[in-house]
N, C-alpha and C positions, 0 to 999 in steps of 0.2 A: 503493499500500499504505500502511494507517493514514493517508492523508491527514487523516479527519475529527479522529482522535487529535492528530498533528502538528503540527497549525495549533491546538489549543485551548492543548496544554501549549505550546506558543510564545508565544503569547497571554498564560498565567496568568504564564510568568517575566518578561514584558518589563512585565509592570503590576502583578508585586506585589514582586521579586526584583531589577530590575534596577538600584534605587542601591544593595544590597549591605548595605540595613541591614534587618532585620528584628526582630521581636516576635512576641507570643505572638496579635496581632490581624490580622497581615497572612497568618502561619500560616495560622489557622483560616479565613481569607477564601480563602487560595490550596488549602487541602484541599476547604473545599465546591465551590470554582469544579473540582476534579479529580475530584470524586465527581460533579458534572453532566457532563462530559466523558465520564468512563465510560460512564455509564447514557446519555448520546445516543450511544455509538456499540456500542450494543446489548451490553456486557458484561451478564453477568447479575447480577442484582441483590445474590443474596446474596454472591458473589464483592467487587462492588462495597464491601459495608458492610465485609466483611473487611478489605480492603485499607485503604481510606481509616482504619477506627480503630486497625490498626500504625502506619501513616504517623503519623498524628497523636500517639498513643502515642512515639515515636520522636523527633518531631519536635518538640514543647513540652517543651523541657529546659533549664537552664542551659549545657550544653556547648553546645547550638547558637545558643541567642542571644548567648554570649559567645565565638560560634568567629572566628578572623581573616576567614573568608567563609563565612558563614552559608548564603550564599544557596545558592552551589555545593554546600555542604554537604545542604541540605534535598532540591535537586535530586537528590542523589546517595542519599537515604534514599530518594524512590520512584522512582530506577532501580533499587536494589537489591531491593525490594519487588515490581516488575513482575516480575524473575528469578527472585524467588520462588516467584512465582506460579505460571509458564510451566516453571521449570525439569524437569529430566530425569537421571537417572544416565545413562543412555546417550543418545547421540547419532547419531543417522544407523542403516545398520546394520554390522553387525561379523558377516561370515561366519565360522564357523570350522570348520565339519564340511567332508568330501571332497565332500557330496549336502546341499545346503539347499531346503526345501523352503517357498515362500512364498504362502501362501492371501489373495488380496484380495478383501474382500468392499465392500458400500453399497449406498446406492437408486441405481436408476435416473437418470443423468444428472449423479451428482456428479463424472464425469471417470474411471471406473474405467480403463476400457480404455485410453486416452490414459495412464494412469498408470502401467499395468505397460510400457509402452514408455518410458516417461521411466525408469524404475529399474533395465530392461534397460539402458539405454545409459549409467546410474548404477555398473551392476555390471560393463559390460566395462570404463568407467573403471579399475576399481578392478583388472583383470585375471583377471574372471571370465567365464564362457561360460552366458549362460542360454538355457533351451527354454521360451516364450513356449507359453501353452494354452487356446487359445479353448473355454468351458466355458458360455457364455451362448447358450445353444440355441432362448433364447423370443424372442433378439434377434438375427436370422441377420447383419444389419449390422454388429453388435459383432465376431464372428468375422473378416468380411471387413477390417472398419477394424485388426484385430488385426494382420492379412495387410501390411495396407499399412505399416504402423508397422514391423514386422520385415523388412521389405524396404528402407525408406526409412533403416532404422537399421543394415542389412548394407552400404547402399551408402556411408553416412556414413563408417563404419567402413574400408571398401577405400580410400575414397579418401585418407581422412589415414595410412592404416599402408602404401600403398601395394601392396596384397597383398588378395587374394578374403578375403571375410570373410561367412558368414552368420548366422545369427537364427532358428534352424527356429521356426516356427508348428505347432502341432499340433492339429486337432477333429477329431471325427466327429461332424457332427451330428444325423444320425439315433442316435445313443447319448445312451442318459440320461447327463447329467455327471458322477454321480459314476464311471460306467466311463470315461467321457474321462480324467478325473484321474486313476483308479488305473493306466488303461491307458500316460499317460503319462510316467508313474516309469521304465519301463526302456524308453522309446524315447528320452529323456532321454540315459540313461545309454549306450547304444547311441553316440549321437552325441556323446559326449566331452564333455556339459555339466553342470556342476556346480550349478547355479541352475536351479529350478524355478517358474514366476512362472504363479501360478493365475489366470485371469480368469475369476471367477464370476459368473452370473446376479442382477441388479437387481429391483427391482419402483420403481414409484410410491410404493409404503406399504409396508408390514412384512406381510406374510401369512403364515398356516401353512405354506403349499407353500414359500416361499421357504427359511424358517429350516428345516423337514426335508430339503429339499435340500443346504442349506448342511451341516446336520450329517452328513449320509451321506456328504460329501467328505469332512469333518475326520475322519471315523474311518475312512474308506478309504486316506488320502494321509496322515494323521497331521503336519501341517505344522509348520514349527520356528516359525513365524513365520504370525500374521493378523493382518492392518493392513486397517482400518477407514478408507474413501475417504471424505471428506467434506468438502462444499461449502461455501465458510466465507460463502456469501452467503446460505445459507437461512434463518439467524438460530436463534430458541432451539429451533424443532422439531428441527434438526439433533442438539439433545444428548439428546433423547428416543430416537431413532433410535439414535445413540451408546450408550446404554445397553442399548436394547433387545438390540440386535448382541450387546454383550458378555455379558450375562445369559444368552443363549444359546447362543452360537457361546465365548463365551471370546476376546475379543479381546486381541490384544499392545501397540497402540499406533496413532496414530491419521493418515494421510495430510491434510493440509490442500491441497484444490483450491482455485484461481481466485482467489489470495490478492491475486494481481497487479491486479484488478479489484475486489476490497474496498476502500472507501473505506475503511470504518470499523472493522475489526478486533478485535471483539469476540469473536468466535468463539477465534481464537489467544489472547488473555487469559482465555476461560472455561472453556474444555474440558476442563484439568487437573483443578482443582477442579471439577468438576463431577461426571465422569464417571471421575474417578481414573485416567486413560490418558495417556499422553505424546504429541506432537506428534513424530514420527519425520520427516516431511520435508513441507515445503511446494511446493506448485504455483506458478508464478511467471511464466506463459505456457503459450502453446499448442504450442512449440517442443518437443522433444525432449530438448533442452538446458537447459530449463527447471525443472528441480526441485532444490532445493536442500534441504542436511541443517538441520534447525531447531538454533539454538542460542538459548538463552530471553535470552541475555546480549546478543546482536547486536538481537535482535527490539526489546528496551529500549532499547535505544541510539537505535533508528528511531522509534520509536514518543517518543523526548524530541528528536526533533530533532538527533541528535548524528550522524547518519549509522551507517554500518557499515565502516569501513576494513576491516577485517580479510575482509569476505567478499569487497568491492574487492579484495582485493590477492590473495583465493584466484583469482578469476577471470581477475584478470592474470596469474597464472601461468599460464594455458590461453592466453596469446597472446605473452608474456616470458619471458626466461627468468629463473629462480631473483632472482640476484643483481637486477637491474631490477627485479624485483617488492619484494624486499627493502629495497631503494632508496627506492622509490617510499612505501614504508610508511614509513618510518623519517623521511622529510622532513615527511610528514603529522603524526606525531608529534611532532618537534621544532619543527611550523610554520616550518620553515623553506624551505619549496618556494618558488619564485617562478613569474612570468606565464611562462617559458618553459616551467617542470613542470605548470604546470597545461592549456597547450597540450597538452604530451605527452600527458598525462592525457585529456584531451578525445578526442583524435586514439585513443586506445589505448582507450576507453569502446567508441567507436562499433564496434569489432571484437568487441566483450564480450557482446552481448546486446540484452534490452529497454532502450530509453535511460529512459525513467522511473523504474523501480524500479535502475537503476544511480546514476541521478543522487540518487535519495532516499539512496543509501549517504555522500554526499558532505556532513561536518559543514557548517551554519550556512545563511543562507539562501540562498545558491545553489543550495544542494542542496536543501532544500523548494522555492522559488521555481521551479526547473525540473522538480521532481517534480508540481507542480501544474498546470503548464501541457500546450497542447496539443505535446508535443515533437514538433519535427519537425528534418530535417536545418538546415533555414535558421536556425533558434538555434544549433547549432554553426558552421555558416560566419560568421555575422556572429560569433560573439565570437573565432574564429581570426581573422579580417580585421582585426580590434579589436588582438589578441595581434601580428599580422604586422607592424602598421604601429607596433607600436614598436621604437625604438632596442633593441641588445642590453643597454645602461646603465636604460633605463625598464624592461625586465623584469626585471633582476636588483633595482631599487629602484623599485617603483612607487612608495612615497612622494614621488620627486622631479618628480612627475608634475603639471605647473600647469596653470592655464585656458589659455593658447598652444599648449600639448604636447596636450593634449585635442582641441583646435580641428583641430589637424593629424592628428591619430588618425582623427577623425572623419570628416574630407576623404578621408584616405588610403583608408580602410576604406570608403565607401559606407553609415556608419551617423549617427546622431545625436549629438551631444554628451553628453544624458542617457543614454543608452545605453552611452559611455562612463563616465561617472561610478558608474552603476549595477553595472558588471563591477567597477569598481576597488572600490566600497563592499563589495560582493558576498564580494570575494577579502578587502577585510582584516577582513570578520567572519568569513570562514572562518578566516582563520590565528588571529585573537584567539581564536574558542572552541576551537580546537585547544590552543590555549596554556594556557588555564582546565583542560581535561579533561585534560592531561598533572599540570597543577601539584595538581591537586585527587583523584586517583585517579578516572577517571570513567569510563576503558573499560575497567575490569572487567579478570576473568579471560579476555580473549577470544584471548589467542595459544596458549593449552595446547592440541597438538599440529601448530601448525604448523613446529614444529620454529625458533622462533626465543625460547626460553628468557632469561632472566636480567633485569635490572633497569633500570629506568628512573629512578633517584634515589629518592625521596620515592614516586611512583608505581610502582616496582617494590614496595617495601616495601609500601606499603597494600594493592596487588591484585597479589599474588605470581603469576608466570604470564607477566605480559603480553608481557613481555620486548622483545629488538628496540633494547636501549639501546648501551649502551659495549661490552659482549659482541661486540655484532655487528660496532661500529665498529670493533672490536677486530682481528676475524678480518679483518673486509675490507684493514686496513691490510696483516695479514699478506699476504693474498692479493696484493696488489699491490706485497709488497717480495720476496716470491717469484717474480712474474712477471719485475722488474728484474733 
């Protein structure tokens, strides 16, 4: 995800701003490189021009040039503009009614049917009971695919909860799609479901017959939400499709699919500016759990190679208790984590989903390098072997590791000394980046809604809502005292 942009921004930071000294000349050179990087990543040309203009206006000035940490402030300006470009007032999907209808539209091949299954899982995890409707009679395989997804989802939830769970899937292929969707409303209510998800037909290209059918479904069902499902890899033509659907159907937002396979990421940066519609969800894999709420600040952080600690913690909460997840987050924010913590995180990450994208959530060179690699279990195994070959003291204080210790570790782990050096260097880089992000306020307002309010000294003052600092530590201490 965002491999092209992340690598380029990393190059720009190292080339122009690694010394910490800054001038109008290298600001201008950096901005020109950013412009090239965005265009090469298939970001809409008009969007690029507007973004670089705003960055230049804010970056070239006495305040920046005389700043104590000018390079960090420059990157923060870029980060803030990326957030502004993509941000939305609403994130994900909030169900506020007793019965909600969601209509999914899009071109054929965009991943619409799979997204319906993923959305159903997302809603179940939030305590809802979805009812899936197969209204794509033009493609009978889509109806069968939806039934398979519904069955797989029911089995997954049943296994997790220990009680039988069914995700109803309805379709009558002999009926016209508008009738199928209209009839499904009463059936969903009879099945005590509170969310109806309509999987409508797509085409390879927009045509009058498709729009007429979709308009009829809209009129008969009066959906609360209409989401356009867009393949992030289809390029600039996808924006024209989104605008055409909006003009005729009136869409509420976009679900951007296949973002895990999109190395460029131009669609994510362009779509709101070009279409006026916000991204609600992103698809980051083929599995049913590979649907994430879209957060502009987290995406900007990934693009700039700073990782996405918040999303990593959110995923961690699914495989570990809340206190442990919070502790992991706090150590990363404070840059106080050790090799032992890193080992625990790797072991946890292996349980959490797509390894490439999860590694991209880690800040610094380690995350970028492993995201770019063809990740397999052997990479984790080698890292784990190296850390296991360390003494407890070496894990706590990696800076004490000298040449003879590295040689012992390489022999004990069956790896090369170069691999030991690489791990140690990337670990230090990660920790240093976290320290810089905390000092300069680079995290942004990413912790809202996670129950981690509070401040982290200057970071909390600069970027309110980040949280997880002294208040959290105080609460943990109180909990420990109560246990004693």
